[in-house]
C-alpha positions in Angstrom: -122.4 -121.0 -129.9 -120.6 -123.6 -131.0 -120.3 -125.4 -134.1 -121.8 -129.3 -132.7 -125.3 -126.6 -131.3 -125.4 -124.9 -134.1 -125.3 -127.7 -136.2 -128.2 -129.4 -134.1 -130.1 -126.1 -134.7 -130.4 -126.6 -138.1 -131.0 -130.7 -138.4 -134.4 -129.8 -135.8 -135.2 -127.2 -138.0 -135.0 -129.2 -141.1 -136.3 -133.0 -138.9 -139.2 -130.0 -138.2 -140.1 -129.1 -140.9 -139.9 -132.2 -143.2 -141.6 -135.1 -140.3 -144.4 -132.2 -140.4 -145.2 -132.2 -143.9 -144.3 -135.7 -144.9 -146.8 -136.9 -142.0 -150.3 -135.8 -143.0 -151.7 -136.6 -139.9 -150.6 -133.3 -138.5 -152.9 -131.1 -140.5 -155.5 -133.2 -143.1 -157.7 -133.8 -139.9 -157.4 -130.1 -139.1 -158.0 -129.3 -142.9 -160.8 -131.9 -143.3 -162.5 -131.3 -139.8 -162.5 -127.2 -140.4 -164.1 -128.0 -144.0 -166.9 -130.0 -142.6 -167.7 -127.3 -139.6 -167.1 -124.0 -141.4 -164.4 -123.4 -139.4 -163.7 -119.6 -139.4 -159.9 -119.6 -140.3 -158.9 -117.9 -136.5 -160.4 -121.0 -134.9 -158.9 -123.3 -137.4 -155.8 -121.5 -136.9 -155.9 -121.8 -133.0 -157.2 -124.8 -133.2 -154.5 -126.5 -135.3 -152.1 -124.7 -132.6 -153.3 -126.3 -129.4 -153.4 -129.5 -130.6 -149.1 -128.6 -132.3 -148.3 -128.2 -128.4 -150.1 -130.7 -126.8 -148.5 -133.0 -129.4 -145.0 -131.0 -129.3 -145.3 -130.5 -125.5 -145.7 -134.0 -124.5 -142.5 -134.8 -125.8 -141.0 -132.6 -124.6 -142.3 -133.4 -121.1 -141.0 -136.8 -121.7 -137.5 -136.0 -123.2 -136.6 -133.8 -119.7 -137.9 -136.5 -117.6 -136.0 -139.3 -118.8 -132.9 -137.0 -119.6 -133.2 -135.1 -115.6 -133.6 -139.1 -114.2 -130.6 -140.3 -117.1 -133.4 -143.0 -118.8 -131.6 -144.7 -121.9 -132.4 -143.6 -124.8 -133.8 -147.2 -125.9 -136.5 -146.7 -122.6 -138.2 -143.6 -124.0 -138.4 -144.9 -127.4 -140.8 -147.9 -126.3 -142.7 -145.2 -124.4 -142.6 -143.2 -127.2 -143.8 -146.2 -129.8 -146.7 -147.4 -127.2 -148.0 -143.5 -127.2 -147.6 -143.9 -131.0 -149.4 -146.4 -131.7 -152.5 -145.7 -129.3 -152.6 -142.1 -130.6 -153.1 -143.8 -134.7 -155.7 -146.0 -133.1 -157.6 -143.3 -131.4 -157.6 -140.9 -135.4 -158.8 -144.3 -137.1 -161.5 -144.1 -134.3 -162.2 -140.8 -134.5 -162.4 -141.1 -138.3 -164.7 -143.7 -138.3 -167.0 -142.5 -135.8 -166.8 -139.0 -137.8 -167.9 -140.9 -140.9 -170.8 -142.8 -139.2 -172.3 -139.6 -138.2 -171.9 -138.1 -141.2 -173.4 -140.6 -143.4 -176.3 -140.5 -141.0 -176.6 -136.3 -141.4 -176.3 -137.0 -145.1 -179.6 -138.9 -145.2 -181.4 -136.9 -143.1 -180.3 -133.4 -145.2 -181.7 -136.3 -148.4 -183.6 -133.0 -150.5 -187.7 -134.7 -150.5 -190.4 -133.1 -152.0 -193.3 -130.9 -149.9 -196.4 -130.4 -151.3 -198.6 -127.0 -151.0 -202.5 -126.4 -151.2 -202.9 -122.5 -152.1 -206.9 -121.4 -150.8 -207.0 -121.4 -154.8 -207.0 -125.1 -154.6 -203.9 -124.8 -156.6 -201.3 -127.4 -155.8 -197.5 -127.1 -156.1 -195.0 -129.2 -155.0 -191.2 -128.0 -154.6 -187.9 -129.9 -153.9 -186.8 -129.2 -150.1 -183.9 -130.1 -148.2 -183.0 -129.5 -144.8 -179.5 -127.6 -144.4 -177.4 -128.4 -141.6 -178.3 -125.7 -139.7 -181.8 -125.8 -139.8 -181.7 -129.4 -138.8 -179.7 -128.8 -135.7 -182.0 -125.7 -134.9 -185.1 -128.4 -134.6 -183.6 -131.8 -133.4 -181.7 -130.5 -130.3 -178.0 -131.4 -131.2 -176.6 -128.6 -132.6 -173.5 -129.0 -130.2 -173.0 -132.9 -130.6 -169.9 -132.7 -132.8 -168.5 -129.8 -130.4 -166.4 -132.3 -128.6 -164.1 -132.8 -132.1 -161.8 -130.3 -131.2 -161.1 -131.8 -127.9 -160.5 -134.7 -129.0 -158.1 -133.9 -131.5 -156.5 -132.5 -129.0 -156.3 -135.8 -126.8 -155.1 -137.4 -129.8 -152.1 -135.4 -130.9 -151.1 -135.0 -127.1 -150.5 -139.1 -127.4 -148.8 -139.0 -130.4 -145.5 -138.7 -130.2 -142.5 -136.7 -132.0 -140.1 -139.4 -132.9 -137.1 -137.3 -134.1 -137.1 -135.3 -131.0 -135.4 -137.6 -127.7 -133.3 -139.4 -129.3 -131.6 -137.2 -132.4 -132.4 -133.7 -130.9 -132.7 -133.9 -126.8 -130.3 -136.0 -125.6 -127.4 -135.0 -127.8 -128.3 -131.5 -126.9 -128.3 -132.0 -123.7 -125.0 -133.1 -123.7 -123.9 -129.8 -124.9 -125.8 -127.3 -122.1 -128.5 -126.4 -120.3 -128.9 -123.7 -122.9 -128.7 -126.1 -126.2 -131.7 -128.0 -125.0 -133.7 -125.1 -124.5 -132.6 -124.1 -127.9 -133.0 -127.0 -129.8 -136.2 -127.8 -128.6 -137.5 -124.6 -128.9 -136.6 -124.4 -132.7 -138.5 -127.6 -132.9 -141.2 -126.9 -131.4 -141.8 -123.4 -133.2 -141.1 -125.5 -136.5 -143.3 -127.9 -136.5 -146.5 -125.9 -134.9 -145.3 -123.4 -137.5 -145.5 -125.7 -140.5 -148.5 -127.3 -138.6 -150.0 -124.1 -139.6 -149.4 -122.6 -142.8 -150.3 -126.4 -144.5 -153.4 -126.0 -142.6 -154.4 -121.9 -143.7 -152.9 -122.9 -147.4 -154.7 -126.3 -147.6 -157.5 -124.9 -146.5 -158.0 -121.6 -148.6 -157.6 -124.0 -151.8 -160.4 -126.3 -150.8 -162.7 -123.1 -150.7 -162.1 -122.7 -154.5 -163.1 -126.2 -155.3 -166.5 -126.9 -156.9 -168.1 -129.0 -154.1 -171.8 -127.8 -154.0 -173.2 -130.7 -155.2 -171.4 -132.8 -152.2 -172.3 -130.3 -149.6 -174.1 -132.5 -147.3 -171.7 -135.9 -147.4 -169.1 -133.8 -145.8 -169.1 -134.7 -142.9 -168.7 -138.3 -144.5 -166.0 -137.2 -146.3 -164.0 -135.7 -143.7 -164.6 -138.6 -141.6 -163.2 -141.0 -144.2 -160.5 -138.6 -145.2 -159.5 -138.9 -141.1 -159.7 -142.3 -141.1 -158.0 -143.7 -143.6 -155.3 -141.6 -142.5 -155.5 -143.0 -139.3 -155.4 -146.6 -141.1 -152.9 -145.1 -143.3 -150.1 -144.9 -139.8 -151.2 -148.0 -138.5 -150.4 -150.4 -140.9 -147.6 -148.5 -143.1 -146.5 -146.3 -140.7 -146.8 -142.7 -142.3 
């Protein structure tokens, strides 16, 4: 490999790592959804990897089309910008919808008093709260939020990897097809790997927090965090 290709590989790894780490939209939705939905580590990892593949893969396909057709970088940057804006608004809308659904669930789970009259005419009361699983069995909505992972996947497919095409793929293509494949592969693996490690470590950390008092608000908090994340991307360009 040439010195130029080596430099591109190092650049690809560095950009992938820092671009992912400094973009909360790459991991915050998975952390919050895993926490609120009580996903297992395996399920969290699988959903994160799947969305990561969709996120990187869509930009890779677009970049390969651009390279093959000889399209100007500027044209692809415009397409990526439009995709990015659309993905940000989708994330914002998803967060808002989940926030509203979470608030509704929290209201339904509000603790209330039950009174019991025994045969000996002795009456007692106790505070009772319908936990999420209990509610689902009775109201037939157990699978209501099951579309959440697929919604995240669609959002991440639309979400572009902004630096991939102009900074990495086009320069690598000038070197060779081998260079294009290697640089793209390094960027993809580092991006998805950083997403996965960040999500799993953060999710494990959340488990140690004393959150029992806000248990019934987990969905609302998750939706609110995703909603704010989307707004930050739309208006602050994070």
